[in-house]
C-alpha positions in Angstrom: 128.6 103.2 89.6 128.1 104.3 93.3 127.4 101.2 95.4 124.4 102.7 97.2 122.9 103.9 94.0 123.4 100.4 92.5 121.6 98.8 95.6 118.8 101.4 95.4 118.3 100.9 91.6 117.9 97.1 91.6 116.1 96.9 94.9 113.4 99.2 93.6 113.5 97.8 90.1 111.8 94.5 90.2 110.0 97.6 90.9 116.8 100.9 96.3 124.8 107.9 104.6 126.4 109.5 109.7 125.1 108.2 112.6 124.7 110.1 115.9 123.6 107.2 118.0 125.2 103.8 117.3 123.9 101.7 120.1 120.6 99.7 120.0 118.3 98.9 123.0 117.9 95.4 123.9 114.1 95.5 124.3 111.2 97.7 124.4 107.4 98.0 124.2 105.0 99.5 121.8 101.7 101.3 122.4 98.4 99.2 121.8 96.1 100.3 119.2 94.0 102.0 121.7 97.0 104.4 122.6 97.0 105.6 119.0 93.3 106.5 119.0 92.2 103.8 116.6 90.4 100.7 117.3 91.6 97.3 116.2 89.5 95.6 113.5 87.1 93.0 114.8 88.8 89.8 115.8 92.3 91.2 115.6 92.6 92.9 119.0 95.5 90.5 120.1 97.6 91.4 117.1 97.1 95.1 117.6 97.9 94.8 121.3 101.1 92.8 121.0 104.3 94.2 122.2 107.4 94.5 120.0 110.6 93.4 121.6 113.4 95.4 120.1 116.8 94.0 119.9 120.3 94.6 118.4 120.2 93.1 114.9 123.9 93.2 114.3 123.8 96.3 112.0 125.1 99.5 113.6 122.3 102.0 114.4 119.5 99.6 113.8 117.0 97.6 115.9 115.1 94.6 114.8 111.8 93.0 116.1 109.4 90.3 115.0 105.7 91.1 114.6 103.0 88.4 114.5 100.1 88.7 112.0 97.3 86.2 111.2 98.2 84.1 108.2 94.6 84.4 107.0 92.9 87.7 108.0 89.4 86.1 107.2 90.3 83.3 109.7 92.6 84.9 112.3 92.3 81.8 114.7 94.0 79.6 112.0 97.6 80.5 112.9 100.1 83.2 112.7 102.9 84.4 110.4 106.1 86.0 111.7 107.1 89.2 110.1 110.6 90.9 110.3 110.8 94.5 111.3 113.7 97.0 111.6 114.1 100.6 112.5 116.6 103.4 113.0 115.4 106.0 115.4 115.2 109.5 114.5 118.6 111.3 115.0 117.5 114.8 115.6 117.8 117.7 115.7 114.1 118.7 115.7 110.9 117.3 117.2 110.3 113.7 116.1 107.3 113.5 113.8 106.8 109.7 114.0 107.7 106.7 111.9 108.3 106.6 108.2 107.7 103.2 106.7 109.6 102.5 103.4 109.2 99.9 100.8 111.4 99.4 97.7 109.0 97.6 95.5 109.4 94.3 93.5 107.2 92.8 94.6 109.8 90.8 96.5 112.3 93.4 97.3 113.5 93.3 100.9 112.3 96.5 102.7 114.7 95.7 105.5 117.7 95.4 103.1 116.5 98.7 101.4 116.2 100.4 104.8 119.6 99.2 106.2 121.6 99.6 102.9 120.0 102.8 101.6 117.0 104.6 103.1 118.0 105.0 106.6 121.3 106.2 105.6 120.8 108.0 102.2 117.4 109.7 102.6 117.7 113.4 103.2 119.2 114.2 106.5 116.3 116.4 107.6 113.9 113.6 107.1 116.1 111.0 109.0 116.5 113.5 111.8 112.7 113.7 112.5 111.3 110.2 111.7 112.2 106.8 112.9 113.0 105.1 109.7 111.2 101.8 109.6 110.8 98.8 107.3 108.9 95.5 107.4 109.7 92.7 105.0 106.3 91.9 103.4 105.0 88.3 104.1 106.8 85.8 101.8 109.8 88.1 101.4 113.3 87.8 102.6 113.3 87.7 106.4 109.4 87.1 106.7 108.8 83.4 106.0 110.1 83.7 102.5 108.5 81.9 99.5 111.0 79.4 98.1 110.7 77.7 94.7 114.0 76.6 93.1 117.5 75.7 94.3 120.4 77.8 93.0 121.3 75.4 90.1 117.6 75.1 89.2 117.3 78.8 89.1 120.4 79.1 87.0 118.8 76.8 84.5 115.5 78.7 84.7 117.1 82.0 83.9 118.9 80.6 80.8 115.7 79.1 79.1 115.1 80.8 75.8 112.1 83.3 76.2 111.8 84.0 72.6 110.9 80.6 71.3 111.4 79.9 67.6 109.6 76.7 67.2 107.2 74.3 68.9 110.0 72.5 70.8 111.1 75.7 72.3 107.7 76.8 73.2 107.2 73.5 75.1 110.6 73.8 76.8 109.6 77.5 78.0 106.2 76.3 79.2 107.8 73.4 81.1 110.1 75.8 82.8 107.3 78.0 84.1 105.4 74.7 85.1 108.6 73.6 87.0 108.9 77.0 88.7 105.3 76.9 89.9 105.5 73.4 91.1 108.6 74.2 93.0 106.8 77.0 94.8 104.0 74.8 95.7 106.2 72.1 96.9 108.4 74.3 99.1 105.9 77.1 100.1 102.4 75.9 99.2 101.1 76.7 102.8 101.8 80.4 102.4 101.2 81.0 98.7 97.4 81.9 99.2 98.3 84.5 101.8 101.0 86.8 100.2 98.7 89.2 98.4 99.2 93.0 98.4 96.0 93.3 100.5 97.4 91.0 103.2 100.5 93.1 103.4 98.7 96.3 103.6 96.8 94.9 106.5 100.1 94.0 108.1 101.3 97.5 107.7 98.3 98.8 109.7 99.1 96.4 112.5 102.7 97.8 112.6 101.5 101.4 112.4 99.5 100.8 115.6 102.4 98.9 117.3 104.8 101.9 116.6 102.2 104.2 118.1 101.4 106.2 115.1 97.8 107.5 114.6 98.4 107.7 110.9 100.9 105.9 108.5 103.6 107.9 107.0 105.1 106.1 104.0 107.5 106.3 101.1 106.8 103.4 98.5 108.7 103.0 95.3 107.5 101.1 92.2 105.3 98.2 93.3 105.5 99.9 96.8 103.1 102.5 95.3 100.5 99.8 94.7 101.1 98.6 98.3 100.8 102.2 99.6 97.6 102.9 97.5 96.1 99.7 98.6 96.7 100.7 102.3 95.0 104.1 101.6 92.1 102.5 100.0 91.6 100.0 103.0 92.3 102.6 105.7 91.8 106.1 104.4 91.3 107.6 107.8 94.7 106.2 108.9 96.7 107.2 105.7 98.9 110.1 106.6 101.8 111.4 104.5 102.1 108.9 101.7 104.6 109.3 98.8 104.1 106.9 96.0 107.1 107.1 93.6 107.1 105.4 90.2 103.4 104.5 90.5 101.4 101.5 89.3 97.9 101.7 87.9 95.8 99.4 89.9 92.9 99.6 87.2 95.0 97.6 84.6 94.6 94.0 83.5 97.8 91.9 83.7 98.2 91.9 79.9 97.8 95.7 79.7 100.3 96.2 82.4 102.9 93.9 80.8 102.4 95.5 77.4 102.7 99.1 78.8 105.9 98.0 80.7 107.2 96.7 77.4 106.7 100.0 75.8 108.4 101.7 78.8 111.5 99.7 78.4 111.5 100.4 74.8 111.4 104.1 75.6 114.2 103.7 78.0 116.3 101.9 75.3 115.7 104.7 73.0 117.1 107.1 75.6 120.1 104.9 76.1 120.7 104.5 72.5 120.4 108.2 71.7 123.1 108.8 74.3 125.2 105.8 73.2 125.5 106.9 69.6 127.0 110.1 70.8 129.8 108.3 72.6 133.0 107.3 71.0 132.9 103.8 72.7 129.3 103.0 71.6 129.2 99.3 70.7 125.9 99.8 68.8 127.4 102.1 66.4 127.6 105.9 66.2 125.0 106.7 63.5 121.4 106.6 64.8 119.1 105.0 67.4 117.6 102.9 64.6 120.9 101.4 63.8 121.6 100.9 67.5 118.4 98.9 67.9 119.2 96.7 64.9 122.7 96.1 66.3 121.3 95.1 69.7 118.7 92.8 68.1 121.5 91.1 66.0 123.6 90.7 69.2 120.6 89.0 70.8 120.1 86.7 67.7 123.8 85.8 67.8 123.8 84.9 71.4 120.7 82.8 70.8 122.4 80.8 68.3 125.8 80.6 70.1 126.0 81.6 73.7 129.4 83.0 74.8 131.8 82.3 77.7 131.5 84.4 80.9 134.3 83.1 83.0 131.7 81.1 85.0 130.3 77.8 84.4 127.3 79.5 82.7 127.3 80.9 79.3 125.6 84.1 78.2 122.7 83.4 75.9 120.0 85.6 74.8 117.8 85.3 77.8 120.5 86.3 80.3 121.8 89.1 78.0 118.3 90.6 77.7 118.1 90.5 81.4 121.4 92.4 81.7 120.3 95.1 79.3 117.0 95.5 81.0 118.7 95.8 84.5 120.8 98.8 83.2 117.6 100.5 81.9 116.6 101.3 85.5 119.2 104.0 86.0 121.0 106.1 83.5 124.1 105.9 85.8 124.5 102.4 84.6 124.7 103.3 80.9 128.6 103.4 80.8 128.6 99.9 82.4 126.2 98.6 79.8 128.2 100.0 77.0 131.2 98.2 78.3 129.2 95.0 78.8 127.7 95.0 75.3 131.2 95.6 73.8 132.5 92.5 75.8 129.7 90.4 74.5 130.5 91.4 70.9 134.0 90.1 71.7 132.6 86.8 73.1 133.0 87.9 76.8 129.6 87.6 78.5 130.8 88.4 82.0 129.6 92.1 81.9 126.0 91.4 80.9 126.0 88.3 83.2 127.0 90.6 86.2 124.2 92.9 85.4 121.6 90.1 85.1 122.9 88.6 88.3 122.3 91.8 90.1 118.8 91.9 88.7 118.1 88.5 89.9 119.8 89.0 93.3 122.2 86.0 92.6 125.2 85.9 95.0 128.6 84.9 93.7 128.3 81.5 95.5 125.2 80.6 93.3 122.5 81.3 95.9 119.6 83.5 95.0 117.6 85.8 97.2 113.9 85.0 97.1 113.2 88.2 95.0 112.0 86.4 92.0 110.0 83.8 94.0 108.1 86.3 95.9 107.6 88.4 92.8 105.7 85.7 91.1 103.7 84.7 94.2 102.5 88.2 94.8 101.9 89.1 91.1 100.1 85.8 90.4 97.8 86.3 93.4 97.0 90.0 92.8 95.8 89.7 89.2 94.4 86.9 87.0 97.1 85.7 84.5 97.8 87.7 81.3 97.6 84.5 79.1 96.0 81.0 79.7 98.4 79.4 77.4 101.0 79.5 74.6 98.4 80.1 71.8 97.2 83.3 73.6 100.8 84.5 73.7 101.3 83.9 70.1 98.3 86.0 69.2 99.5 88.8 71.3 103.1 88.8 70.2 102.6 91.3 67.4 101.1 93.9 69.8 104.0 93.5 72.1 106.5 93.8 69.2 104.8 97.0 68.2 105.3 98.2 71.8 108.9 97.2 71.6 110.6 95.9 68.4 113.7 95.2 70.7 112.0 93.5 73.7 108.5 92.8 72.8 108.7 89.1 71.9 110.5 88.3 75.1 108.2 90.3 77.3 105.1 88.7 75.9 106.4 85.2 76.6 107.6 86.1 80.0 104.0 87.1 80.7 103.0 83.5 80.5 104.4 82.5 83.9 101.2 83.0 86.0 99.2 80.6 83.7 100.7 77.7 85.7 100.4 79.1 89.0 99.0 76.7 91.8 96.9 79.2 93.5 94.0 81.2 92.0 94.2 85.0 92.0 92.3 86.7 94.6 92.7 90.3 93.1 91.1 92.0 90.2 91.8 95.2 88.4 90.2 98.1 90.1 90.1 101.8 90.6 91.7 103.0 93.8 90.2 106.1 95.2 91.0 106.1 99.0 88.1 108.5 99.7 88.6 110.5 102.8 92.5 110.2 102.9 94.8 113.1 103.5 96.7 114.3 100.4 98.8 111.6 98.7 101.8 112.5 96.6 102.1 110.6 93.5 105.5 110.9 91.7 106.0 110.0 88.1 109.1 110.0 85.9 108.4 110.7 82.2 110.9 108.2 80.8 110.5 105.6 83.6 111.0 102.0 82.1 109.4 100.0 84.7 106.4 102.1 85.8 105.5 104.1 82.7 104.5 107.8 83.4 101.0 107.3 82.4 100.5 105.0 85.4 101.4 107.8 87.7 98.9 110.0 86.0 96.3 107.4 86.1 96.8 106.7 90.0 96.9 110.4 90.8 93.7 110.8 89.0 92.0 107.8 90.7 93.0 108.8 94.2 90.4 111.2 95.6 93.2 113.2 97.3 96.1 112.5 94.9 98.4 115.1 93.6 100.9 114.4 90.7 104.6 115.5 90.9 106.3 114.9 87.7 110.1 114.4 87.1 111.0 115.1 83.5 113.9 112.7 83.0 115.2 109.1 82.6 115.4 106.2 85.1 113.0 104.3 87.5 111.5 106.6 90.3 112.6 110.1 91.1 113.2 110.8 94.9 116.7 110.8 95.8 118.0 110.7 92.3 119.6 114.0 91.9 116.7 116.4 91.4 116.6 119.1 94.0 113.1 120.2 92.8 111.7 116.7 93.5 113.6 116.2 96.8 112.6 119.6 98.1 108.9 119.0 97.2 108.7 115.6 98.9 110.8 116.7 102.0 108.5 119.7 102.5 105.5 117.3 102.3 107.1 114.7 104.7 108.2 117.3 107.2 105.4 120.0 107.0 102.5 118.1 105.5 102.1 120.5 102.7 101.7 118.6 99.3 103.2 120.1 96.1 100.7 121.7 93.8 99.0 119.1 91.5 100.8 119.0 88.3 104.1 120.4 89.4 107.0 119.5 87.1 110.6 119.2 87.9 113.9 118.4 86.1 
C-alpha cells in the first residue's frame, strides 16, 4: 500500500508530492485583523493583532510558527495557550488566491502532520500552486499543548482489554479501564481538558485566518474536520469562504445515535470487503458467500478472545486488537489485500499482521510510544457531546440494537461507547442543527459506503447548511477527495480555484 495513502487513510480515520522553492524564511509578520477588513471580537484584539514569527521547521519547503490564543475564550485574561502552525507557500504559476487550511479529522489527528506528510505534497498541483497550504494543530493535539493520559505500557494494556465482556468480571474490568484512562487524563492534563472543544478550536481558526491576512477562510476538512469546519461556518458565517467538508458528520445527532450509525457504517464496509474477498483465491474467510465470511470472522474473534496468539512482540493478539486491525483496514479499500494476508496469518497463530494494522490506527510507534491521537480524541468527543451511556446497565440494554446494526462489530462498538461516562469534565456541547445562515456556498462531500462517516450524515449536513451543496462519491472507503475519482477532484478543484460550487446532488464514481 502506498505510504502516502496509508498516512492519509489513518490520519483521516479516527475521522490523511515537487517543490519549486525549498528554502524557508527565518521570520515574518502577519496583517492584523483590521487589515483583513474584519474586526476582532470584543476582548480579543491582542490575539487578532499578534504577529506570527515564521521560522524554518526542519522540513524542506515548510515554515512553522506559534500562535497564541486564550485558554478560555469567555475569560481571555485567564491565560494563553500556544498553538503550532505550519505552512508551505503557494508554488505558482498563477495568482495566489490565499491560504487553504486543512484538517484531517480525528478528533486528535495532527493537522501539521497531515499537511507536511500529505496535503501540501499530494493535493492537486493546481491547488498547491495558488494557495499557501496551512495547518494548525488543534488545541490539545500533537504540537499544541497535547492532552496526555497514559504511558506507553499503560496504553498497551488499555488497548488489549476485552471490549466484548462475557460476564460481570469482564464488565468490571472494562469499566475500570475507562475509569483509569479518564483519571490519567485528569492527572496529566486536567488544566486543559475543559478548553479543547470543537467550538474553541473553531475560534482559534478565526484568529489564524486574520493573522494570515485572509478576509474569509478557505478550508478542506475531512471526517471530524467537517464538524470543525461546519462549526466555524456557524460561528462566523460572514467569514466562511470556500469550505470543503469531506466525509461529513451530522451535528444534530446524539452520541448514542452517532455511535450506532457508525457501527452500521463499518458493517457496510465489511460487507464490501467480504464480497470482494470471497472472489479472491486467497480469501481467508472462505470463497462462498459474504454471510459465511462474516461467520468466519466472528469465529476468529471468538477464538482470539479465548486464546490470544503470538505477534513476534511482547504483546499477544486478542480479540480487541484484532478487531481494531480489521476496522483500520475498512477505511481504504487499498488496504484489503493487506487485511486478507493479516487474517490468514492470525488463523495460523501469527498475529503480527493485524497487530501492525491496529498499531497504525492507534498511532503507536515501534518503540512503544503512542501519539496523543486517542487521548485528544476522547477529550474532544467527551466535551462536545453528553455521553452515550451513563453506565454498564445502559450499554447492556443497547447491545441488541448495536448488534442489529452490525452482527460482526456491534457488541464491541456498544461497549466502546461507554468511555465518556467516566470523563472528569462535563460536556459543554449538545446536538444541534448547524445552518451557517449567510455563508457562501459550502461543499459537502459524501461517500456512499463510507464506514466512519455514513453517507446519510453528509446528506443531513448538506440539508442543514443554508448554503450547503452535496457532492456524492459512489464508492468505498473513507472520504473522497484525492482518492482516485477524477469527477470528485475536478469538482472540488473548480470550487477551490474559481469559487464555483458543483450542482447540488452531483454524483461521481
